[in-house]
C-alpha positions in Angstrom: -12.9 0.6 -5.5 -11.3 -2.9 -6.8 -8.1 -1.5 -8.2 -6.4 -4.7 -6.8 -8.7 -7.1 -8.2 -7.3 -10.8 -7.8 -3.8 -9.6 -7.2 -1.8 -11.4 -4.3 -0.3 -9.3 -1.7 2.3 -10.5 0.8 2.0 -8.3 3.6 4.8 -8.5 6.7 4.0 -7.3 9.9 0.3 -7.7 9.1 -0.9 -8.3 12.7 -1.2 -4.9 13.8 -0.8 -1.5 13.1 -0.2 -0.3 9.7 0.0 -3.8 8.3 -3.3 -4.8 9.9 -5.0 -1.5 8.2 -3.2 -2.4 4.8 -4.6 -5.9 4.8 -8.0 -4.5 5.4 -7.4 -2.1 2.8 -6.0 -4.4 0.4 -8.9 -6.9 0.8 -11.4 -4.2 0.3 -9.8 -3.6 -3.2 -10.2 -7.0 -4.3 -6.6 -8.4 -3.2 -5.8 -11.9 -2.1 -4.0 -11.4 1.2 -1.0 -13.4 2.6 -0.7 -12.2 6.3 2.9 -12.7 7.6 3.6 -12.2 11.2 5.7 -13.7 14.1 2.4 -13.2 16.5 0.5 -16.5 15.5 -2.9 -15.3 17.3 -2.7 -11.9 15.6 -1.7 -12.8 12.2 -4.4 -15.8 12.3 -7.1 -13.2 13.1 -6.2 -10.8 10.4 -6.0 -13.7 7.5 -9.4 -15.1 9.0 -10.8 -11.3 8.7 -9.8 -10.6 5.1 -10.4 -14.2 3.9 -6.6 -14.5 3.3 -3.8 -17.1 4.2 -1.6 -16.6 7.4 2.3 -17.6 7.2 4.2 -17.4 10.5 7.5 -16.2 9.5 10.7 -14.3 11.2 11.2 -12.0 8.3 15.1 -11.8 9.4 15.5 -15.5 8.7 16.2 -16.0 5.1 14.5 -19.8 4.9 11.3 -18.2 6.4 11.4 -15.7 3.9 11.8 -18.2 1.0 9.1 -20.3 2.5 6.6 -17.2 2.9 6.7 -16.3 -1.0 7.0 -20.2 -2.1 3.7 -20.8 -0.2 2.0 -17.7 -1.1 2.8 -18.6 -5.0 1.6 -22.4 -4.4 -1.5 -21.2 -2.9 -2.6 -18.3 -5.3 -0.4 -18.8 -8.4 1.5 -15.4 -8.3 3.1 -12.8 -6.1 2.0 -9.3 -7.3 2.5 -7.2 -4.4 5.1 -7.1 -1.4 4.7 -4.9 1.3 7.6 -5.1 3.4 6.3 -3.6 6.5 7.5 -5.6 9.6 10.0 -3.5 11.8 10.7 -2.8 15.7 11.8 0.0 17.6 12.7 -1.2 21.0 13.5 1.1 24.2 17.3 0.3 24.2 17.8 1.6 20.8 18.3 5.1 22.0 21.2 8.0 21.5 24.5 6.7 20.0 26.1 7.2 23.1 23.8 4.8 25.1 22.9 2.2 22.5 24.7 -1.2 22.8 25.9 -3.1 20.0 23.5 -6.0 20.5 20.5 -3.4 20.3 21.9 -2.0 17.2 22.3 -5.1 15.6 18.9 -6.6 16.2 17.1 -3.5 15.0 19.2 -3.7 11.7 18.5 -7.2 11.3 14.6 -6.7 11.7 14.2 -3.5 10.0 16.9 -3.5 7.0 18.0 -7.1 6.6 14.6 -8.3 6.4 13.7 -6.0 3.7 16.8 -6.8 1.9 15.7 -10.6 2.1 12.0 -9.9 1.2 13.1 -8.0 -1.8 15.7 -10.5 -2.9 13.3 -13.5 -2.8 10.2 -11.6 -4.2 12.1 -10.3 -7.0 12.4 -13.6 -9.1 8.6 -14.1 -9.1 7.9 -10.6 -10.2 10.7 -11.0 -13.0 9.0 -14.2 -14.3 5.7 -12.4 -14.4 6.9 -9.3 -16.0 5.4 -6.9 -13.2 5.0 -6.4 -9.6 4.9 -3.6 -7.0 7.0 -3.6 -4.1 6.3 -1.3 -1.0 9.1 -1.0 1.5 8.4 0.8 5.0 10.9 3.5 5.8 10.2 6.6 7.5 10.4 10.1 7.9 13.4 9.8 9.9 15.1 8.6 6.7 15.0 12.0 5.6 14.9 14.2 8.8 17.5 14.3 11.6 16.3 14.1 15.1 17.9 15.4 18.2 16.3 12.7 20.4 17.7 9.7 18.4 17.0 5.9 18.1 20.1 5.7 16.3 19.6 2.1 14.8 16.1 2.8 13.8 17.1 5.8 12.1 19.8 4.2 10.2 18.1 1.1 9.3 15.0 3.3 7.7 17.7 5.5 5.9 19.2 1.9 4.5 15.4 0.9 3.4 15.0 4.3 1.8 18.5 4.0 -0.2 18.1 0.3 -1.1 14.3 0.8 -2.4 15.6 3.7 -4.5 18.5 1.8 -6.1 16.1 -1.1 -6.6 13.3 0.9 -8.1 16.0 2.2 -10.7 17.3 -1.3 -11.6 14.3 -3.4 -12.1 12.1 -0.5 -13.9 12.5 -1.9 -17.4 11.2 -5.0 -16.1 7.9 -3.7 -15.3 8.6 -4.1 -11.5 8.1 -1.0 -9.4 9.8 -0.2 -5.9 9.1 2.7 -3.4 10.0 3.4 -0.1 7.0 4.4 2.3 7.9 7.0 4.6 5.3 7.7 7.2 5.3 10.1 9.9 4.1 9.6 13.5 1.2 7.3 13.3 -1.3 6.2 15.9 -0.2 2.6 16.4 0.3 0.2 19.4 4.1 0.7 19.0 3.8 4.5 18.8 1.2 4.8 21.8 3.6 2.5 23.9 6.8 4.9 23.1 5.3 8.3 22.9 1.6 8.8 22.8 0.8 7.2 26.5 2.8 10.0 28.1 0.7 13.3 26.9 3.7 15.5 27.4 6.3 13.7 25.4 3.3 13.0 22.6 2.8 17.0 22.6 6.7 17.6 22.2 6.2 15.7 18.8 2.8 16.9 17.6 4.2 20.5 17.7 6.3 19.7 14.5 3.4 18.3 12.8 1.6 20.6 10.7 -1.7 18.8 10.7 -1.5 18.7 14.5 -1.8 15.2 14.8 -0.8 11.6 14.7 -1.7 9.9 11.4 -4.1 7.0 11.5 -2.9 3.6 10.3 -5.9 3.9 7.6 -4.7 6.9 6.1 -1.0 5.0 5.5 -2.9 2.1 4.2 -4.6 4.3 1.7 -1.0 5.3 0.7 0.0 1.7 0.4 -3.1 0.9 -1.7 -2.0 3.5 -4.1 1.5 2.4 -4.5 0.4 -1.3 -5.1 -2.1 -0.1 -7.8 -1.7 0.9 -11.5 -2.8 4.4 -10.4 0.7 4.7 -9.3 2.2 3.2 -12.6 4.7 6.0 -13.5 6.0 6.3 -9.7 9.2 4.0 -9.1 12.4 4.6 -6.8 10.4 7.2 -4.7 10.6 8.3 -1.1 6.8 8.5 -0.7 6.1 10.7 2.2 3.2 10.5 4.1 3.9 12.7 7.2 1.5 15.2 7.6 3.8 17.9 6.2 6.5 17.3 9.4 9.5 16.9 6.7 8.6 20.3 5.0 8.1 22.1 8.3 10.3 24.7 9.6 8.3 26.5 12.1 4.9 25.2 13.0 2.7 27.6 15.0 0.6 26.4 17.6 
């Protein structure tokens, strides 16, 4: 399918995981890709693979965010899709009883403030065009509590969900759609480092997923492509769950 033919897509966190899979999927559907990452080697590799442009940026830095959109516009002439996907989940972000204020602030800056900045500075381009699709990566933890908390991560994703809902309502009449993507556990390098390398810890999570496995990054990318395309033209301000049923499960038999 070529649902995104010639549309300009800016993807943050494009060097790996969901961002990488989405860059590949968008390119397959005809989009022009601006791959944004802090990791220059990974970001350049992705951009070269999809025939796009790499921009090194710290998305928690406002000057970098302004520059990445200006570069995208100057190079391709529009900014049609913003996939605000970059995020972190460091081990020092744990129970509220153990998480220090510095860890709290770092996660909030990267996961929530960055989305605020990315939305703030892409909206003027989309308003001038009279159209655009913004997809912000939240998480199933934005709608579901966990007794094994990563408190700042959870709070940041709840903030992303609430902000996306509000922006989706505010700018709907201007042709701009804003949605919060809420993935369940995804088999990415980050998740493998946190959980999947320990089979016991992985199984403790999988028992709650009705489908019985972690998502593949390509499956999440397919959902992002849908939200970016005109196939989702009547969807905005939504919490778009792609979670294998985890948020709808009460008891999952083994």
